[in-house]
N, C-alpha and C positions, 0 to 999 in steps of 0.2 A: 522047685529049687528049695533047699533047706535054708530058711531065712536066719536061723540061729547061726548056722556055719558061715553064711555070708556076712553076718554082723561081726563075727570073730575075725574073719578074713580082712574086712575093711578096716578094723581096728589095728591089725597087724601091719597092713600097708600104710595107714596113716601115721602110726608111731615108729615105724621103720624097724620092727623086730618082734619076735615072738615073746621074749621075756617081758618087754614093756607092755605088750597087749595083755599078757597073762596077768600081770600085776594090776593093770587098770581095770580089768574085768573080774578080778578075784578068782581066777581060774589057775590050775596048774599048767605048767609048760606042755607036758605030754597031752593034756586034754585039748589045748590049743592046737597042737600039731596034728592030733587025730582028726579034729574037725576040718582042718584044711585039707588034709588028705582025702576025707570023705567028699568034700566039695570038689576037689580036683577029679575024683573018680566019677562023680555024678555028672559033670559037664564034659569030661573027656579031654581035658587040657591041663598042662602044668601051669600053675599060677605064680609060684615063688621059686627063686633060685638063691642059693647061698652066695654071699659076697662078703668075704672077710668075717667079721663078727656080726654083720647085719644081713639083710636080705635085699634081693632086687626082684622087682616084678617083671614078669615075662610080658610080651605084648598083650597076651590074653588076660593076664593079671591086671595090667593097667586099664584095659577096657572094662573089666568086671568091676574094678575098684571105683571108677568114675560112675558106672551105672548104679552101683550099690550105694554110693554116697548120695546120689540123687534120691534114691528110694528112701533112705533114712532121713534125709532132710525133709522129704515130703511127710514122712510119718510124724516128724517133730512138728511140722507146720500144722498138720491135721489136729494134733494134741492141742497146740497153742490156740488155733481158731476155734476149736470146740470149747475150750475154756473161756475164751473171750466171749463166745456167743452165749454160754450159760451164765456168764457173769454180766452180760449186757455191756461189754466193753468193745471198743473198736480201735484197731491199730492199722496203720498203713505203712508198709516198708517199701521204700523206693530206691533204686539204683539209678544213677544218672551220669552221663558224661559232662564234661566241663561247661559247654556252652548252655544247655538247658538249665542246669542248676544254678548258673550265675546270672543268666540274663532273661529267662522265660518263666521258670517255675516259681520263684519266690513270691511275686505278687498274687499269683493264682492260689498258691498254697495258703498264704496269709488270708485272703478273702474267704477261702473255704473254711479255714480254721475259726475265723470269726463267726461264721454262720453255724459251725458244728464244733463248739468248744470241747465236747466230750471225746473227739477223735484225736488220737496221738499219732504224729508223723515222725517217722525215722528215715532220714534221707542220706544216702552215702554216695560219695564221689568216686568215679573210676573211669578208665578208658573204655572204649567200645567193647573190647573183648571181655574185660571183667564184668561189665554190665550184663552182657549175654550170659556169662558163666553163673552170675548170681541168680538170674531169672531161671536158668536151666536147673540150677541145684536147689530151687525152692527157698533160697535165702531171702528173697524179696518177692513182693507181689507183682511187681512189673518194673520196667525200666524205660528210660528215655535216652535216645542216641541220636546224633546228628551225623549223617554221612550220606554219600550219593549212591553207593552200591550195597544192597542189603540182601542177605539170604542165609537161612539155616533150616535144616530139615525139621527141627523140633520147635522152632520158634515162629511166631507170626509178627510182622511189622506193619503197623498202620500209620500211614503218613497223615500228619495233622497240621503241618505248617511248613511253608517254604521260607527259607531264611537267606536274604541277599548277602553276598560277600563282596567286599570292597577292597581294592588296592589303595593303601594309604601311605602318605609320606608327611614329612614335616612341612608346614606352610611355606618355608623358605626354599623348599626343593624346586628345581627347575620345572618338574612335571606337575606341580601342585595345581589342581583344578584344570588340567589339560586333558584333551582327548587324544589318545595314542593307540597304536597297534600293539599286539602282544609281541611282535618282533622287536619293537622299541624297548619294551620292558626287559627283554633278554640282556640288554647291556647294563642294567642297574644292579647295584649292590642290594641283595635281598636278604631279609631275615627269615630263615627257614625255620619251621617247626621240627620237633623231634620225630624220628622214624616211628611209625605206628599211629601218628596223628591223622585224623580224618581231614584236617585242613591241608596238611602236606599232600595227601592222596588227591584232594580236590586240585591243588595247585598243579601237580604233575599232570593230571588228566586234562586240564585246560590247555596247557602248552602242548601236549602230545596231540589233542584233538585238532589243533590248528597248525600243527607241524612247525611249531616255533621252538627254538632252543630254550632250555630253562634259564632263568635268570642266574646271575653270578652269586655264588654262595658268599655272602658277607659275614653273617653270623648264623649260628644255629642255636635256638633257644628252646628250652623245655618249658612250655607254658604260653598261653595266649596273652595273658596280662603282661608277662615279662617281655614279650615281643613288641607289644604296643608301646611299653614304656621306653624301649630303645628308640623307636621311631619318634616318639614325642621329644626325646633328648636330642634329635637331630640327625640321626644316622639311618640311612637306607630306606627300604620299603618293605612292607609286609602285606599279607592277605589276611583279612579279619571279617568276622560276621558284622553286619551293619549295627546290630543292637549293641555291640561292644565298643563302637567308636563314634556313634552318632553325636553323643553329648560332647566329646572332645572336638569334633569338627565344628559344631555349633559355637564352642568356646574359643575357637581359634588355635587349639593345641595341635591339631591334625588337619590334613586336607586330603580330599579324594583325588585319585587318578582314574579317569574314565577310559574305558576300553571300547574300541570300535566293534569288535567282533560280535559279542553276545553278552546278555545278562549272565552273571555268575551267581549260582545259588546252591545250597544244599537243603535237604529236607529234615525236619524233626519227625521222628518216628516213636511211637509207643511200642515197646518190645514186651511181648507176653508169650505165655506158653500156648501151644496149640491145644492142649488138653484143657485149658481153662474155658469153661462154658459161660460163666456169668461175668459181666462187665462191672467193674467197681463204680459206684456212684460218683466218686471223685473224677474218674476218667470221663464220664459224661459231662460233668461240670466243666472240666478243662477243655474239651472239645467244643462245647457251647461258647466258652470265653474266647478261644482262639478263632472260632468261626466269626465272632463279632469283630475281632481285630482284622481278619481278612476282608 
């Protein structure tokens, strides 16, 4: 495949038009059009359709754009890593979902940084889907996600920690510190997380597994911290990782509700590309630290 033509096509798709891409690459519009036509002839599929004053990608165009962006992200990462290697520098780019970045990673990163002050860390927050995309697109070195069902053909997920999840209420709630069945929880006002949250997926899977009706929707909150604060203020019940509420339970701000059926947990996974052969020393350090915790 002609990589020059592919680069031009990805710029057209990214910028949403031939004129914008031509200006950004210092090319004429006819030159850009010719390269795209050559690329379409080479692969035997139409990539772009006209839409008003702009363009619209065909399904084949969308697929090639995603693959092309991954390729050029990788190219940029190779340049960056080679430069760092030659300059004897080291940077670690991490993408993480909410729970790892707030409750698990900070002390581990801090200790590693103290032992290796020359290493620079760049950590970004996102949902599970965005973490996977950043890893796939070579925007980060690896990612951390917490969820119960994992799978992607181009990614590998290594489980490194099981995280207990607890039902929590205000200490004045009638079910505080009580042991109940899931069916009893179905009658309670519940603070739900937003759609797409792995905690919401876990909640639904628990009740479906034991054939119990889902709890009543009291509120829907975007964010774990926000959900916990609502319960601390005295309203409803929610499901949260133990690491996020243990201190508040000790301090008497929250109370746990125990469930008869089973222990509830999700797993922390390291998300990396299947094509990556060498393991980062930081990941080795992290796994050793977490094994000690287990």
